C-alpha positions in Angstrom: -32.5 -33.8 29.8 -35.5 -32.0 31.4 -38.3 -30.4 29.3 -38.1 -26.6 28.6 -38.3 -24.5 31.7 -41.8 -23.0 32.2 -43.5 -25.4 29.9 -47.2 -25.8 30.8 -48.2 -29.4 30.5 -51.8 -28.7 31.4 -54.1 -29.6 28.5 -51.3 -31.1 26.5 -53.3 -33.9 25.1 -56.0 -31.5 23.8 -53.5 -29.2 22.2 -51.6 -32.0 20.5 -54.8 -33.3 19.1 -55.7 -29.8 17.8 -52.4 -29.3 16.0 -52.4 -29.3 12.2 -52.4 -32.6 10.3 -50.0 -33.4 7.6 -51.7 -34.1 4.3 -49.3 -37.0 3.6 -46.1 -38.5 4.9 -42.9 -36.5 4.1 -40.9 -37.9 1.2 -37.3 -39.0 1.7 -34.7 -36.8 0.2 -34.0 -37.7 -3.4 -31.6 -35.6 -5.3 -32.9 -36.8 -8.6 -36.3 -35.3 -7.8 -35.4 -32.0 -6.0 -32.5 -30.3 -4.3 -32.7 -29.7 -0.6 -32.9 -26.1 0.7 -29.7 -24.5 1.9 -29.2 -23.1 5.4 -28.6 -19.3 5.8 -25.3 -18.2 4.2 -23.9 -17.1 7.6 -24.4 -20.6 9.0 -22.7 -22.1 5.9 -19.7 -19.8 6.4 -19.6 -20.2 10.2 -19.1 -23.9 9.9 -17.0 -24.4 6.8 -15.5 -21.0 6.0 -17.2 -20.7 2.7 -20.7 -20.9 1.2 -22.8 -22.1 -1.7 -20.7 -23.1 -4.8 -17.4 -22.7 -3.0 -18.5 -24.9 -0.1 -20.0 -27.5 -2.4 -17.0 -27.6 -4.7 -14.7 -28.5 -1.8 -17.2 -31.1 -0.6 -17.5 -32.6 -4.1 -13.7 -33.0 -4.3 -13.6 -34.7 -0.9 -16.4 -37.2 -1.9 -14.7 -37.9 -5.2 -11.4 -38.8 -3.5 -13.3 -41.0 -1.0 -14.9 -42.8 -3.9 -11.5 -43.2 -5.7 -9.7 -44.5 -2.6 -12.5 -46.9 -1.9 -12.3 -48.2 -5.4 -8.5 -48.3 -5.3 -8.4 -50.4 -2.0 -11.6 -52.4 -2.4 -12.5 -52.5 -6.1 -15.8 -50.7 -5.4 -16.7 -47.2 -4.5 -19.3 -45.4 -2.4 -22.2 -46.9 -4.4 -21.3 -50.3 -2.9 -21.6 -49.3 0.7 -24.7 -49.8 2.9 -23.7 -47.9 6.1 -21.7 -44.6 6.1 -21.1 -42.2 8.9 -20.6 -38.4 8.3 -19.0 -37.5 11.6 -19.1 -33.8 12.5 -21.7 -33.3 9.7 -22.4 -29.6 10.5 -25.2 -28.4 8.2 -24.7 -31.4 5.9 -22.7 -30.4 2.9 -20.7 -33.6 2.9 -23.9 -35.6 3.6 -25.4 -34.0 0.5 -22.5 -35.3 -1.6 -23.0 -38.8 -0.2 -26.6 -38.7 -1.3 -25.4 -38.7 -4.9 -24.3 -42.3 -4.2 -26.4 -43.7 -1.3 -30.0 -43.8 -0.1 -30.6 -41.4 2.8 -31.3 -44.3 5.2 -27.8 -45.6 4.5 -26.2 -42.4 6.0 -25.7 -41.5 9.6 -25.0 -37.8 10.1 -23.5 -37.1 13.6 -22.7 -33.8 15.3 -22.3 -32.4 18.8 -24.6 -29.5 17.9 -28.3 -30.4 18.2 -29.2 -27.4 16.1 -27.2 -28.9 13.2 -28.7 -32.3 13.5 -32.1 -30.7 13.6 -31.2 -28.9 10.5 -30.2 -32.1 8.8 -33.4 -33.7 9.9 -35.5 -30.9 8.4 -33.6 -30.4 5.1 -32.5 -34.0 4.4 -35.4 -36.2 5.5 -34.5 -39.9 5.7 -30.9 -39.3 6.8 -30.2 -40.7 10.2 -29.2 -37.5 12.1 -27.5 -38.3 15.4 -26.6 -35.9 18.2 -23.5 -37.2 20.0 -21.7 -36.1 23.1 -18.3 -34.3 23.0 -16.8 -37.7 24.0 -17.8 -41.2 22.9 -19.4 -43.6 23.0 -22.2 -43.3 20.3 -25.2 -45.5 20.1 -23.9 -47.2 17.0 -23.2 -50.9 17.3 -19.8 -52.5 17.0 -18.8 -53.0 13.4 -22.0 -51.4 12.1 -20.3 -48.8 9.8 -18.7 -49.6 6.4 -17.0 -46.2 6.1 -16.7 -43.0 8.1 -15.9 -39.6 6.8 -14.8 -36.6 8.9 -13.9 -33.4 7.1 -12.3 -30.7 9.3 -13.1 -32.4 12.5 -9.9 -33.9 13.8 -8.2 -30.7 12.9 -10.0 -29.2 15.9 -10.1 -31.9 18.5 -8.0 -31.8 21.6 -5.6 -34.8 21.8 -7.6 -36.6 24.4 -10.7 -36.2 22.3 -8.9 -37.1 19.1 -7.7 -40.3 20.7 -11.0 -41.2 22.2 -12.9 -40.7 18.9 -10.2 -42.7 17.0 -10.9 -45.6 19.4 -14.7 -45.2 18.7 -14.1 -45.3 15.0 -12.1 -48.5 15.5 -15.1 -49.9 17.4 -17.9 -49.0 15.0 -16.1 -49.5 11.7 -16.5 -53.0 10.3 -13.3 -55.1 9.7 -12.0 -54.1 6.3 -13.9 -50.8 6.4 -12.3 -47.4 5.9 -12.1 -44.0 7.5 -11.4 -40.7 5.6 -10.4 -37.7 7.7 -8.7 -34.4 7.3 -6.4 -32.8 9.8 -4.0 -29.9 10.1 -0.3 -30.6 9.8 2.6 -28.1 9.8 0.4 -25.8 7.7 -1.4 -24.7 10.9 1.8 -23.3 12.4 2.6 -21.5 9.1 -0.9 -19.9 9.2 -0.3 -18.7 12.7 3.0 -17.1 11.7 1.4 -15.5 8.7 -1.5 -14.2 10.8 0.9 -12.5 13.2 2.7 -10.8 10.4 -0.6 -9.4 9.0 -1.7 -8.3 12.5 1.5 -6.5 13.1 1.2 -4.7 9.7 -2.4 -3.7 10.4 -3.8 -5.6 7.4 -5.3 -8.6 9.1 -8.8 -9.8 8.6 -10.9 -11.2 11.5 -9.8 -14.8 10.8 -6.1 -13.7 11.2 -6.9 -12.0 14.5 -8.3 -15.3 15.7 -5.3 -17.3 14.5 -2.5 -15.0 15.7 -2.6 -15.7 19.4 -3.1 -19.5 19.2 0.3 -20.5 20.6 2.2 -18.6 23.2 5.5 -19.9 21.9 5.2 -20.8 18.2 8.8 -21.9 18.1 8.3 -24.4 20.9 5.1 -25.6 19.2 6.9 -26.1 15.9 9.7 -28.0 17.6 7.3 -30.3 19.3 5.5 -31.0 16.1 8.7 -31.7 14.3 9.5 -34.1 17.1 6.4 -36.1 16.3 4.1 -34.6 19.0 0.6 -33.3 18.6 0.2 -29.6 19.4 -3.2 -28.1 20.5 -4.5 -24.6 21.1 -7.7 -24.6 23.1 -9.6 -21.8 21.4 -13.1 -23.2 21.5 -15.5 -22.9 18.5 -18.5 -21.2 20.0 -21.7 -22.8 21.3 -21.3 -26.4 22.4 -17.8 -26.4 21.0 -16.0 -25.5 24.2 -12.3 -25.2 24.6 -11.9 -28.3 26.8 -12.2 -30.4 23.7 -12.3 -28.0 20.7 -9.6 -25.7 19.3 -6.9 -25.9 16.7 -4.7 -29.0 16.4 -1.6 -29.9 14.3 -1.1 -33.7 14.2 2.1 -35.1 12.7 2.0 -38.4 10.8 3.9 -40.4 13.6 1.2 -39.3 16.1 -1.6 -40.2 13.7 -0.2 -43.6 12.8 0.4 -44.4 16.5 -3.1 -43.3 17.7 -5.1 -44.8 14.9 -2.9 -47.9 14.7 -3.7 -48.6 18.4 -7.4 -48.2 17.5 -7.1 -50.9 14.8 -6.9 -48.6 11.8 -3.8 -48.3 9.5 -2.9 -45.4 7.3 -3.1 -46.3 3.6 -3.3 -42.9 2.0 -1.9 -39.5 3.1 -2.0 -36.4 1.0 -0.3 -33.4 2.7 -2.0 -30.1 3.2 -1.9 -27.7 0.3 -2.0 -30.5 -2.3 -5.8 -31.0 -2.5 -7.2 -29.2 0.4 -5.9 -26.7 3.0 -5.7 -29.7 5.3 -4.1 -33.0 4.9 -6.4 -35.9 3.8 -5.8 -39.3 5.3 -7.3 -42.7 4.4 -7.3 -45.5 6.9 -8.3 -49.2 6.8 -9.8 -51.2 9.7 -7.8 -54.3 10.3 -9.5 -57.7 10.2 -10.5 -58.6 6.7 -13.0 -57.4 4.1 -16.1 -55.5 5.0 -19.4 -57.3 4.3 -20.2 -54.5 1.9 -17.3 -55.4 -0.3 -16.5 -58.4 -2.4 -12.8 -57.6 -2.7 -10.1 -59.2 -0.5 -8.7 -57.4 2.6 -6.5 -54.4 2.0 -2.7 -54.7 2.4 -1.9 -52.4 5.3 0.7 -49.7 5.2 1.8 -47.0 7.7 2.8 -43.7 6.2 4.9 -41.8 8.7 6.4 -38.4 7.9 9.9 -38.0 9.2 11.2 -35.1 11.2 14.7 -36.6 11.0 15.7 -39.7 9.1 15.7 -42.8 11.2 17.9 -45.8 11.1 16.6 -48.9 9.3 14.7 -51.4 11.4 13.6 -55.0 10.9 11.7 -55.6 7.6 7.9 -55.8 8.2 6.1 -59.2 8.0 4.1 -58.9 4.8 1.3 -61.0 6.4 1.0 -58.6 9.4 0.6 -54.9 9.3 3.5 -53.0 10.8 3.0 -52.0 14.4 2.5 -48.3 15.1 5.8 -46.6 16.0 6.8 -43.5 18.0 9.7 -43.1 15.5 9.7 -40.6 12.7 9.6 -43.1 9.9 8.7 -46.7 9.2 11.8 -48.1 7.6 13.0 -51.6 6.5 16.2 -53.0 5.3 16.6 -53.3 1.6 19.9 -54.6 0.2 21.7 -53.0 3.2 20.0 -49.6 2.7 16.4 -48.5 3.5 12.8 -48.2 2.4 10.1 -45.9 3.8 6.4 -45.3 3.0 5.1 -41.9 2.1 3.5 -39.8 -0.6 5.0 -39.2 -4.1 4.0 -36.0 -5.9 5.1 -37.4 -9.3 2.5 -40.2 -9.3 0.3 -38.5 -6.6 0.0 -41.8 -4.7 0.9 -43.3 -1.4 4.0 -45.3 -2.1 7.2 -46.9 -0.9 10.5 -45.1 -1.5 13.5 -47.4 -1.9 17.1 -46.4 -1.6 18.9 -48.7 -4.0 22.4 -47.1 -3.5 24.0 -44.7 -1.2 23.9 -41.9 -3.8 20.3 -41.0 -3.1 20.1 -38.3 -5.8 19.8 -40.9 -8.5 18.9 -44.1 -6.6 16.2 -43.1 -4.0 13.3 -44.2 -6.2 9.5 -44.2 -5.9 8.5 -47.9 -6.1 5.4 -46.9 -8.1 6.7 -44.5 -10.8 10.5 -44.7 -10.5 10.9 -40.9 -9.8 14.0 -39.6 -8.1 14.2 -36.9 -5.5 14.8 -33.8 -7.7 11.9 -34.7 -9.9 9.6 -35.1 -6.8 10.9 -31.8 -5.3 9.9 -29.8 -8.4 6.5 -31.4 -8.5 6.0 -30.9 -4.8 6.8 -27.2 -5.2 4.3 -26.9 -8.0 1.6 -28.8 -6.2 1.9 -27.0 -2.8 3.1 -23.5 -3.8 1.2 -23.1 -7.2 -2.1 -24.9 -6.8 -3.8 -25.0 -10.2 -0.5 -24.9 -12.1 -1.7 -27.7 -14.3 -4.0 -25.3 -16.1 -1.2 -22.9 -17.0 1.1 -22.8 -20.1 4.2 -24.9 -19.3 7.3 -25.4 -21.3 10.0 -28.0 -20.2 13.5 -28.0 -21.6 15.2 -31.3 -22.0 12.7 -33.5 -20.1 13.7 -37.1 -19.4 10.3 -38.2 -18.3 6.6 -37.4 -18.5 5.9 -36.5 -14.9 5.1 -32.9 -15.7 3.4 -33.6 -19.1 0.9 -36.1 -17.7 -0.8 -33.4 -15.6 -0.7 -30.4 -18.0 -3.1 -29.7 -20.9 -1.1 -26.8 -22.4 2.4 -28.4 -22.3 5.3 -28.1 -24.8 8.8 -29.5 -24.5 12.1 -29.2 -26.4 15.5 -30.8 -26.6 18.8 -29.5 -27.9 19.7 -31.1 -31.2 22.9 -29.4 -32.5 22.2 -30.6 -36.1 18.5 -29.5 -36.2 17.7 -25.8 -36.8 16.1 -24.1 -33.8 12.3 -24.2 -33.8 12.2 -27.2 -36.1 11.3 -30.8 -35.2 12.9 -34.2 -35.1 10.6 -37.1 -34.7 8.0 -34.8 -33.2 10.4 -33.1 -30.7 11.1 -29.4 -31.0 14.8 -28.3 -31.2 15.7 -25.4 -29.0 18.8 -23.8 -27.6 18.0 -22.2 -24.3 20.7 -19.6 -24.9 18.7 -18.4 -28.0 15.1 -19.6 -27.8 12.7 -19.2 -30.7 9.7 -19.1 -28.4 7.7 -15.9 -28.4 8.0 -13.2 -25.8 5.8 -13.6 -22.8 4.3 -16.9 -24.0 5.0 -19.2 -21.1 3.6 -19.3 -17.5 6.1 -21.9 -16.2 9.4 -22.8 -17.7 11.0 -25.9 -16.2 14.6 -27.1 -16.5 16.0 -30.1 -14.6 19.8 -30.3 -14.4 20.3 -28.3 -17.6 22.1 -25.1 -16.5 25.3 -26.9 -15.5 25.6 -28.0 -19.2 25.3 -24.7 -21.0 28.2 -22.5 -22.0 26.5 -19.2 -21.3 24.1 -19.6 -18.4 23.6 -15.8 -18.2 22.2 -15.8 -21.7 20.0 -18.9 -20.9 18.5 -17.2 -17.9 17.8 -14.0 -19.8 16.2 -15.9 -22.6 13.9 -17.9 -20.3 13.0 -14.6 -18.5 12.1 -13.2 -21.9 9.6 -15.9 -22.8 7.9 -15.9 -19.4 4.7 -14.1 -19.0 4.5 -11.3 -16.4 4.2 -13.2 -13.1 5.6 -16.3 -14.6 8.3 -18.5 -13.0 11.3 -20.5 -14.0 11.4 -23.6 -11.8 14.6 -25.6 -12.0 17.2 -27.8 -10.5 21.0 -27.8 -10.9 23.8 -29.0 -8.7 25.0 -26.3 -6.2 28.2 -27.2 -4.4 27.8 -26.0 -0.8 31.6 -26.2 -0.2 32.5 -24.2 -3.3 32.7 -20.5 -2.4 32.8 -19.3 -6.0 31.3 -20.7 -9.1 33.9 -22.4 -11.4 33.7 -22.7 -15.2 34.9 -26.1 -16.3 34.7 -25.7 -20.1 34.1 -22.9 -22.6 33.7 -22.3 -26.3 36.7 -20.7 -28.1 36.3 -18.2 -30.9 36.8 -21.0 -33.5 33.9 -23.0 -32.0 36.1 -25.7 -30.4 35.5 -26.6 -26.8 38.3 -25.7 -24.4 38.4 -27.7 -21.2 39.5 -25.5 -18.3 39.2 -28.4 -15.8 39.2 -32.2 -16.2 36.2 -33.3 -18.4 33.1 -34.4 -16.5 29.9 -35.7 -18.0 26.4 -36.4 -16.7 23.7 -38.4 -18.3 21.7 -37.1 -21.3 18.3 -38.3 -22.5 19.3 -38.0 -26.1 22.4 -38.5 -28.3 25.3 -40.5 -26.9 23.8 -40.2 -23.3 26.6 -37.8 -22.3 26.3 -34.1 -21.3 29.5 -32.1 -20.7 29.5 -30.3 -17.4 30.4 -26.7 -18.1 30.0 -25.1 -14.7 30.3 -26.1 -11.0 28.0 -23.6 -9.2 29.0 -22.5 -5.8 27.5 -20.6 -2.9 27.4 -17.4 -5.0 24.9 -19.0 -7.4 21.9 -17.1 -6.2 23.8 -13.8 -6.6 24.7 -14.7 -10.1 21.0 -15.6 -10.9 20.0 -12.2 -9.5 22.4 -10.4 -11.7 21.4 -12.4 -14.8 17.7 -11.9 -14.3 15.4 -9.1 -13.2 13.2 -11.3 -11.1 13.2 -12.5 -7.5 15.3 -15.6 -6.7 14.1 -18.2 -4.3 15.9 -21.4 -3.1 13.9 -24.2 -1.6 15.6 -26.7 0.7 13.5 -29.7 1.7 14.5 -32.9 3.5 11.4 -35.0 4.1 11.5 -38.7 3.5 7.7 -38.9 3.8 7.8 -37.1 0.4 10.8 -38.9 -0.8 13.0 -35.8 -0.6 16.4 -36.5 0.7 19.6 -36.2 -1.4 22.6 -34.1 -2.2 22.0 -31.2 -4.7 18.3 -31.4 -4.2 17.5 -27.7 -4.1 14.8 -26.3 -6.2 15.4 -22.8 -7.6 12.6 -20.4 -8.6 13.0 -17.2 -10.5 9.8 -15.2 -10.6 9.2 -12.6 -13.3 7.6 -9.4 -11.9 3.9 -9.2 -12.6 4.2 -5.6 -13.7 6.8 -3.0 -14.4 6.1 -1.3 -11.1 7.3 -4.4 -9.3 10.6 -4.7 -11.2 13.8 -4.1 -9.3 15.7 -0.9 -10.0 18.3 -1.6 -12.8 21.9 -1.1 -12.1 23.3 1.8 -14.2 25.9 0.3 -16.6 27.7 3.5 -17.3 28.3 6.9 -16.0 27.8 8.3 -12.4 25.8 6.1 -10.0 22.2 7.4 -9.6 20.8 7.6 -6.1 17.3 6.2 -5.7 15.8 6.8 -2.3 13.6 3.7 -2.7 16.5 1.5 -3.8 17.1 0.0 -0.4 13.5 -1.0 0.1 13.3 -2.5 -3.3 16.4 -4.5 -2.7 15.0 -5.8 0.6 11.7 -6.6 -1.2 13.6 -8.6 -3.8 15.2 -10.9 -1.3 12.3 -11.1 1.2 9.3 -11.4 -1.1 10.0 -15.1 -2.1 9.8 -16.3 1.5 6.7 -14.3 2.4 3.3 -16.0 1.7 1.3 -14.3 -1.0 -1.5 -13.1 1.3 1.1 -11.4 3.5 2.8 -9.5 0.7 0.5 -6.4 1.0 1.6 -6.1 4.6 5.2 -6.4 3.4 4.8 -3.6 0.9 3.2 -1.4 3.6 6.2 -2.0 6.0 8.7 -1.3 3.2 7.0 2.0 2.4 8.3 3.3 5.7 11.9 2.6 4.9 
């Protein structure tokens, strides 16, 4: 690179000699002594989408998880490392978090933008700021890095750049070392669809205007992603971030496993987007033994592939050798004639192996870590991804058979149905409740959870109304119950006669029960009209979530999750049906009915646009 154009070199020696003299050498950055200065707020926001406390909160969460995953896989965290790379460091917010664990000289902060590395040099003296090209190699030596972190970098790299930098990570990371990256998965395509809706409604912000045109054919992009292909929109990012290598990228797990596996790194952790961050977070281990920075043995390798379609079982992997990267949608192995697959369990919030012990997956497709089954994981996945922060709300669970919900919630209560214990009283510390006539106070619960309960009550309409009563405005009832897709109309199997005796309309059928004689009589077989019945029984919106995703351990019959949301205010409540007299005509009724059915499938940020559109009806 030549010197600045027009620079006058004449008299340079004299001018340099006359420049001010430092009174002393600059001190290395030490967070225990003083905090480093922040860059201008517009620079913070430009690079990370947020500033100050919001920016640092996200960075602190990332560093904490890196430390936890290092400890989990090596028995020692960030404090034990001697060489760490912050790749795509920007203005240095992740680097600042690393300084809480490491000396500045132990950190390499790399970026393609020389202004950012100059900023790191000036604000974080002692950190090894490194300006890199848009494509590798770097000047770092083979195997010289114990761990590399890259927050919101691979979510923007074009496929050829992603693959080249994955190979560079494989070269510079020591055997047994780890990489921690974030990337966009299917959430990118959802964001593009949402942005287009907001733009069409005239309520979009600048960010949405930038996202809306990313893919010419969003359906084709989604189909390619679901087929295991990476999809890339070459938008550029301003300055040195040109569109030939920088834009927006959605990378499915099969692609990530294949690319990084060929570079010598295996996926050992994968948390989907929306669980912790807006992007997926991935942990990878470099093959070849323990890093010199660690005293622990080499990590057992595991590939976590997210399926677009379930695959047929393949040969069982050799436990002494990590599985080879695959173009398939899932890494599966034989297990007693069925299958296993690696993935992420929302119940134990861990990378795991799911094992299908019997053909009836609903009860026998288990997480090998916590023993959860698909419907339990589906409810927890809904809460984690659609209601972030739900753990801080008031939660009541009726008839729980496990502690998967309880373990994460501070304000948690539960109840069982004890016929011989008065409602509201306790047996061995467990509250007795009848969900057809609850003793809970009005508007006292944010989230009410039932798992396979409604098919065992004699008056499900009363149960739904009671749960609706105890929900706070804006609260939700999240539940599972078998819905028979070949049954057109719901069928009552048993009822209570006026004398209190049970009358069996159909042959007796029982499910398991966590209390009593372990038998629960099935009173209803719900059919395809179930959501209509729920709508009639409640005054809230009804949503049905269907998910088949073996990476999350979600694949079984009767695995739907149902959500009934209580309106946040009276103004949002649907128009009641007159029970008597002439039918009243409400000119807004049509729009309200549309809103009732459409609102559950529209993202929260797009709902103002939905309301604006419905006002025209």
